[in-house]
VOPAGU-2260 file (C-alpha; in pm, 1 decimal, decimal comma):
REM VOPAGU-2260
SITE   aa  ch    i         X         Y         Z
SITE  MET   A    0    9081,4   13181,7    9653,3
SITE  LEU   A    1    9030,5   12814,3    9565,2
SITE  ASP   A    2    8801,0   12613,1    9793,3
SITE  VAL   A    3    9030,8   12327,9    9895,8
SITE  LYS   A    4    8994,9   12083,1   10186,7
SITE  LEU   A    5    9263,8   11824,8   10099,9
SITE  ILE   A    6    9607,2   11886,6    9946,2
SITE  ALA   A    7    9814,7   11589,4    9829,8
SITE  LEU   A    8   10186,3   11647,4    9777,8
SITE  ASP   A    9   10441,4   11449,0    9582,2
SITE  LEU   A   10   10783,1   11456,1    9750,2
SITE  ASP   A   11   11081,4   11432,6    9513,7
SITE  ASP   A   12   11120,2   11738,7    9289,0
SITE  THR   A   13   10792,1   11879,0    9424,5
SITE  LEU   A   14   10777,4   11935,8    9800,3
SITE  LEU   A   15   11147,6   11850,4    9838,0
SITE  ASN   A   16   11426,1   12062,9    9695,1
SITE  ASN   A   17   11722,1   11907,4    9517,9
SITE  ASP   A   18   11888,7   11844,7    9855,9
SITE  ARG   A   19   11582,1   11636,5    9950,4
SITE  GLN   A   20   11476,0   11887,9   10215,4
SITE  ILE   A   21   11148,4   12072,1   10283,8
SITE  SER   A   22   11211,1   12446,0   10292,3
SITE  ASP   A   23   11107,5   12658,2   10589,1
SITE  GLU   A   24   10867,5   12846,9   10360,1
SITE  ASN   A   25   10691,0   12526,6   10255,9
SITE  VAL   A   26   10671,6   12409,4   10617,4
SITE  LYS   A   27   10513,3   12737,6   10725,7
SITE  ALA   A   28   10253,9   12735,5   10447,0
SITE  LEU   A   29   10152,7   12374,8   10506,2
SITE  ARG   A   30   10118,8   12427,5   10880,6
SITE  GLU   A   31    9890,3   12722,4   10809,0
SITE  CYS   A   32    9678,1   12495,7   10589,8
SITE  VAL   A   33    9644,9   12242,6   10871,8
SITE  ALA   A   34    9553,6   12521,1   11115,1
SITE  ARG   A   35    9264,2   12603,2   10881,6
SITE  GLY   A   36    9150,0   12240,0   10877,2
SITE  ILE   A   37    9287,3   12157,4   10530,9
SITE  TYR   A   38    9415,1   11800,4   10515,3
SITE  ILE   A   39    9781,6   11779,0   10413,6
SITE  VAL   A   40    9868,8   11437,8   10271,0
SITE  MET   A   41   10215,0   11339,2   10155,2
SITE  CYS   A   42   10167,2   11128,4    9844,7
SITE  SER   A   43   10482,6   10951,7    9733,4
SITE  GLY   A   44   10619,9   10654,6    9548,3
SITE  ARG   A   45   10824,9   10586,8    9860,2
SITE  ALA   A   46   10729,5   10326,2   10120,0
SITE  GLU   A   47   10567,9   10434,4   10447,2
SITE  ASP   A   48   10881,0   10441,3   10662,2
SITE  ALA   A   49   11065,2   10646,1   10398,8
SITE  ILE   A   50   10794,2   10914,9   10415,3
SITE  LEU   A   51   10786,8   10947,0   10794,9
SITE  PRO   A   52   11095,6   11173,2   10828,8
SITE  PHE   A   53   10919,5   11434,0   10615,2
SITE  VAL   A   54   10598,1   11398,9   10815,4
SITE  ARG   A   55   10802,5   11471,3   11128,0
SITE  ARG   A   56   10954,3   11777,4   10964,4
SITE  LEU   A   57   10608,5   11930,8   10921,9
SITE  GLU   A   58   10502,6   11841,7   11278,6
SITE  ILE   A   59   10138,1   11798,2   11175,7
SITE  ALA   A   60   10078,1   11426,5   11237,2
SITE  GLY   A   61    9914,1   11489,0   11574,6
SITE  SER   A   62    9632,6   11687,5   11416,6
SITE  GLN   A   63    9327,4   11547,2   11237,3
SITE  ALA   A   64    9432,4   11720,1   10915,8
SITE  GLY   A   65    9778,6   11563,7   10923,7
SITE  ARG   A   66    9697,6   11204,1   11013,8
SITE  TYR   A   67    9714,0   11036,1   10669,7
SITE  LEU   A   68    9985,5   10956,1   10417,6
SITE  ILE   A   69    9975,5   10786,0   10078,2
SITE  ALA   A   70   10265,7   10555,1    9991,9
SITE  ILE   A   71   10385,9   10333,8    9704,2
SITE  ASN   A   72   10232,5   10564,7    9441,6
SITE  GLY   A   73    9881,6   10515,2    9576,5
SITE  CYS   A   74    9894,1   10143,0    9660,0
SITE  SER   A   75    9890,0   10208,3   10034,3
SITE  ILE   A   76    9717,9   10460,3   10262,2
SITE  PHE   A   77    9831,6   10480,8   10623,3
SITE  ASP   A   78    9649,7   10628,8   10923,0
SITE  LEU   A   79    9914,2   10768,3   11159,0
SITE  HIS   A   80    9668,3   10801,3   11448,9
SITE  GLU   A   81    9551,0   10440,5   11428,3
SITE  ARG   A   82    9902,3   10330,8   11328,0
SITE  LYS   A   83    9768,3   10102,0   11059,9
SITE  GLN   A   84    9725,3   10065,1   10686,0
SITE  ILE   A   85    9367,0   10142,2   10583,2
SITE  PHE   A   86    9398,7   10081,1   10207,8
SITE  CYS   A   87    9617,8    9837,4   10013,4
SITE  ARG   A   88    9645,1    9710,4    9655,9
SITE  LYS   A   89    9895,4    9446,4    9539,9
SITE  VAL   A   90   10041,1    9341,0    9205,7
SITE  GLU   A   91    9940,3    8983,8    9119,8
SITE  SER   A   92   10215,1    8728,7    9173,7
SITE  ASP   A   93   10213,0    8611,1    8810,5
SITE  VAL   A   94   10284,1    8967,5    8696,7
SITE  LEU   A   95   10570,1    8998,2    8944,7
SITE  LEU   A   96   10723,4    8667,2    8839,2
SITE  LYS   A   97   10696,5    8737,2    8466,8
SITE  THR   A   98   10832,6    9090,4    8504,4
SITE  ASN   A   99   11129,3    8960,1    8698,9
SITE  GLN   A  100   11190,5    8687,1    8440,7
SITE  ILE   A  101   11190,7    8936,9    8153,5
SITE  ALA   A  102   11403,6    9185,2    8347,1
SITE  GLU   A  103   11665,6    8922,2    8423,9
SITE  GLU   A  104   11669,0    8814,2    8059,1
SITE  TRP   A  105   11759,4    9176,3    7985,5
SITE  GLY   A  106   12040,3    9167,6    8242,4
SITE  LEU   A  107   11842,6    9371,5    8496,4
SITE  ARG   A  108   11729,9    9304,0    8853,7
SITE  SER   A  109   11393,0    9380,7    9012,5
SITE  GLU   A  110   11299,3    9491,9    9364,2
SITE  VAL   A  111   10985,6    9472,4    9578,5
SITE  TYR   A  112   10886,8    9667,3    9888,4
SITE  THR   A  113   10739,5    9644,3   10235,3
SITE  PRO   A  114   10690,5    9955,7   10453,3
SITE  ASP   A  115   11048,5    9941,3   10585,5
SITE  THR   A  116   11253,3    9717,5   10352,1
SITE  ILE   A  117   11350,6    9678,4    9985,9
SITE  TYR   A  118   11404,2    9316,5    9875,9
SITE  TYR   A  119   11600,2    9186,8    9575,5
SITE  ARG   A  120   11782,6    8878,5    9447,5
SITE  GLU   A  121   12123,4    9046,4    9459,9
SITE  GLU   A  122   12270,0    9383,1    9549,0
SITE  THR   A  123   12374,0    9604,8    9256,5
SITE  LYS   A  124   12471,5    9968,7    9217,4
SITE  TRP   A  125   12107,4   10037,2    9132,3
SITE  THR   A  126   11967,4    9868,1    9443,3
SITE  LYS   A  127   12220,6   10062,5    9651,7
SITE  MET   A  128   12101,4   10385,5    9491,2
SITE  ASP   A  129   11737,2   10309,1    9571,1
SITE  VAL   A  130   11812,5   10210,9    9931,3
SITE  GLU   A  131   12006,0   10533,9    9981,4
SITE  LEU   A  132   11737,7   10744,9    9814,5
SITE  CYS   A  133   11452,1   10590,5   10012,8
SITE  GLY   A  134   11631,3   10559,7   10344,8
SITE  LEU   A  135   11502,1   10203,3   10387,8
SITE  LYS   A  136   11677,3    9876,8   10469,8
SITE  GLY   A  137   11790,5    9657,9   10180,7
SITE  LYS   A  138   11782,1    9278,2   10196,6
SITE  VAL   A  139   11892,3    8997,5    9964,3
SITE  ILE   A  140   11643,0    8711,3    9929,0
SITE  ASP   A  141   11792,7    8379,3    9819,4
SITE  ASP   A  142   11470,1    8217,0    9694,4
SITE  TYR   A  143   11346,5    8536,3    9531,7
SITE  ASP   A  144   11099,2    8367,7    9294,5
SITE  SER   A  145   10914,0    8196,9    9581,8
SITE  PHE   A  146   10922,4    8523,5    9775,3
SITE  LEU   A  147   10743,1    8704,0    9490,2
SITE  GLN   A  148   10449,7    8463,7    9502,1
SITE  THR   A  149   10307,6    8635,5    9811,4
SITE  GLY   A  150   10235,0    8951,0    9606,9
SITE  PHE   A  151   10358,7    9305,1    9672,4
SITE  THR   A  152   10229,3    9656,5    9633,1
SITE  LYS   A  153   10504,0    9753,1    9388,4
SITE  MET   A  154   10786,9    9612,4    9182,4
SITE  LEU   A  155   11065,5    9837,0    9060,4
SITE  VAL   A  156   11323,1    9765,3    8790,5
SITE  PRO   A  157   11615,0   10010,8    8809,8
SITE  GLY   A  158   11867,5   10058,6    8533,0
SITE  GLU   A  159   11991,4   10267,7    8243,2
SITE  PRO   A  160   11712,3   10498,0    8118,0
SITE  GLU   A  161   11744,4   10397,0    7752,4
SITE  LYS   A  162   11708,8   10027,1    7832,3
SITE  LEU   A  163   11415,5   10091,1    8066,5
SITE  GLN   A  164   11226,6   10280,2    7796,0
SITE  GLU   A  165   11246,3    9973,9    7573,6
SITE  LEU   A  166   11157,8    9738,3    7858,7
SITE  GLN   A  167   10855,8    9952,4    7943,3
SITE  LYS   A  168   10716,8    9897,9    7592,2
SITE  VAL   A  169   10767,5    9521,9    7622,6
SITE  LEU   A  170   10599,8    9499,8    7963,0
SITE  LYS   A  171   10303,1    9715,0    7863,0
SITE  LYS   A  172   10243,4    9489,0    7564,4
SITE  GLU   A  173   10283,6    9180,0    7784,2
SITE  PHE   A  174   10041,5    9281,5    8060,6
SITE  GLY   A  175    9797,6    9529,0    7907,4
SITE  LYS   A  176    9550,5    9629,8    8177,0
SITE  LYS   A  177    9683,2    9380,7    8433,5
SITE  ALA   A  178    9936,9    9636,8    8561,0
SITE  VAL   A  179   10018,2   10007,2    8560,6
SITE  ILE   A  180   10370,5   10062,4    8425,1
SITE  PHE   A  181   10568,5   10387,5    8408,8
SITE  THR   A  182   10903,8   10549,8    8488,2
SITE  SER   A  183   10894,6   10755,2    8808,9
SITE  LYS   A  184   11252,2   10865,8    8748,1
SITE  PRO   A  185   11442,5   10796,9    8424,1
SITE  TYR   A  186   11630,3   10512,2    8596,6
SITE  PHE   A  187   11330,8   10362,1    8785,6
SITE  LEU   A  188   11066,3   10157,2    8601,4
SITE  GLU   A  189   10766,8   10084,5    8825,5
SITE  ILE   A  190   10502,7    9812,0    8805,8
SITE  LEU   A  191   10183,1    9874,7    9006,9
SITE  PRO   A  192    9842,9    9706,8    9043,0
SITE  PRO   A  193    9577,1    9790,2    8779,4
SITE  ASP   A  194    9355,1   10093,9    8831,1
SITE  CYS   A  195    9587,2   10216,6    9103,8
SITE  GLY   A  196    9768,5   10548,3    9132,6
SITE  LYS   A  197    9813,0   10855,2    9347,1
SITE  GLY   A  198    9499,1   11019,2    9212,5
SITE  GLU   A  199    9283,6   10712,5    9273,4
SITE  ALA   A  200    9415,6   10696,4    9630,0
SITE  VAL   A  201    9332,7   11062,3    9693,1
SITE  ILE   A  202    8975,4   11011,1    9571,6
SITE  TRP   A  203    8940,7   10701,9    9795,7
SITE  LEU   A  204    9077,1   10893,5   10094,7
SITE  SER   A  205    8856,9   11198,8   10037,2
SITE  ASN   A  206    8551,0   10972,8   10032,1
SITE  HIS   A  207    8678,4   10788,9   10341,2
SITE  ILE   A  208    8697,1   11107,9   10545,8
SITE  GLY   A  209    8374,2   11251,6   10403,2
SITE  LEU   A  210    8514,9   11518,8   10175,4
SITE  SER   A  211    8400,0   11593,4    9823,6
SITE  PRO   A  212    8662,7   11511,4    9555,6
SITE  GLU   A  213    8569,5   11855,9    9421,6
SITE  LYS   A  214    8772,3   12002,0    9709,2
SITE  THR   A  215    9100,8   11818,1    9638,9
SITE  MET   A  216    9430,1   11959,5    9512,5
SITE  GLY   A  217    9738,0   11767,0    9402,5
SITE  PHE   A  218   10096,4   11884,0    9342,7
SITE  GLY   A  219   10336,0   11683,3    9126,2
SITE  ASP   A  220   10601,9   11692,8    8857,5
SITE  SER   A  221   10649,1   11353,8    8691,1
SITE  MET   A  222   10471,7   11061,3    8524,9
SITE  ASN   A  223   10391,2   10886,4    8852,7
SITE  ASP   A  224   10190,8   11200,8    8937,8
SITE  GLU   A  225    9976,4   11177,6    8623,6
SITE  SER   A  226    9661,3   11044,4    8789,9
SITE  LEU   A  227    9710,7   11280,1    9086,2
SITE  ILE   A  228    9711,4   11581,5    8854,2
SITE  ARG   A  229    9430,5   11442,6    8638,6
SITE  LEU   A  230    9187,5   11325,3    8908,4
SITE  CYS   A  231    9220,4   11597,4    9172,2
SITE  LYS   A  232    8986,5   11890,9    9118,1
SITE  TYR   A  233    9288,7   12121,6    9108,0
SITE  GLY   A  234    9596,3   11958,4    8954,8
SITE  VAL   A  235    9912,4   12165,3    8999,7
SITE  CYS   A  236   10236,1   12088,9    8815,8
SITE  MET   A  237   10564,6   12229,1    8938,5
SITE  LYS   A  238   10748,5   12477,3    8719,2
SITE  ASN   A  239   11029,1   12219,1    8697,8
SITE  GLY   A  240   10784,4   11941,5    8602,8
SITE  LEU   A  241   10762,3   11743,7    8281,0
SITE  ASP   A  242   10590,9   11907,7    7984,0
SITE  ALA   A  243   10351,7   11611,1    7962,6
SITE  ILE   A  244   10232,5   11682,6    8318,0
SITE  LYS   A  245   10207,3   12057,1    8257,5
SITE  GLU   A  246    9978,7   11987,5    7962,3
SITE  ILE   A  247    9717,9   11809,4    8176,1
SITE  ALA   A  248    9750,6   12032,0    8485,6
SITE  ASP   A  249    9502,8   12302,9    8579,9
SITE  PHE   A  250    9787,3   12519,9    8709,7
SITE  VAL   A  251   10166,9   12543,5    8689,3
SITE  THR   A  252   10358,6   12698,9    8979,8
SITE  GLU   A  253   10549,0   13020,0    8916,0
SITE  LYS   A  254   10846,4   12892,7    9119,4
SITE  ASP   A  255   11024,0   12557,4    9112,6
SITE  ASN   A  256   11091,8   12303,1    9386,1
SITE  ASN   A  257   11415,3   12477,9    9484,8
SITE  SER   A  258   11233,1   12809,4    9538,2
SITE  SER   A  259   10944,7   12695,2    9762,2
SITE  GLY   A  260   10708,5   12676,8    9467,8
SITE  ILE   A  261   10435,1   12511,1    9675,2
SITE  ALA   A  262   10431,8   12781,7    9941,5
SITE  ASP   A  263   10427,5   13052,7    9675,9
SITE  PHE   A  264   10129,5   12892,0    9502,6
SITE  LEU   A  265    9936,5   12830,5    9825,7
SITE  TYR   A  266    9972,6   13187,1    9948,4
SITE  LYS   A  267    9852,8   13320,3    9613,8
SITE  ASN   A  268    9565,3   13076,5    9558,9
SITE  VAL   A  269    9454,5   12906,1    9882,3
SITE  LEU   A  270    9565,1   13089,3   10200,0
């Protein structure tokens, strides 16, 4: 069995099935991990408040091993016992403003996040989709450009996948190492602070709680899980994950997200 003390879990298409639910099998396995003192950390691109319903489903937040969550793709770490953010990274305001300018020139609209709200210049079918997916409030900001100057943990540009692929190339050339840019879903292009990701957050958290990074495991499926899979000692890609993530993973689950692939892997390799 693998010697693991912290397990970080992506949500969509990993811990969650296609109905956005955590199966009973996954709940049981993760509770057994907590009972053994293994930290279980939800690690999502979602904001803090959008992760909480899944924390409640596991019923582990009251324990030491269930007290942390990682939000905004690693830009924020929250301590549920202290009820406060203990780690935060923000995108520089000039990057946010330039990204929004370019996006609007392309006929697209950007969004930024706080723990409970998604903000944008105007509501579109794409902003509605994101609000529904995340379960957060949505709010129109009239003076959006001034609003962006405060800095935010993440900017998202939603839209048609083909257009976003082209925009991603433009933004990467524009900013270089000043931002991390990727598609978390084909219709969501994300802009994050430099040197920031799920994997970096897991390493920071493991050091914070006094655990060796050599005892970390991360589950994921998509490009926003790349650093999680790469930096954790044991990177596990879901069977339904992208080929690019499978190529860098140490393991691939035998079952997919709709068949409790995490529980199956944990019982065979950790519990």
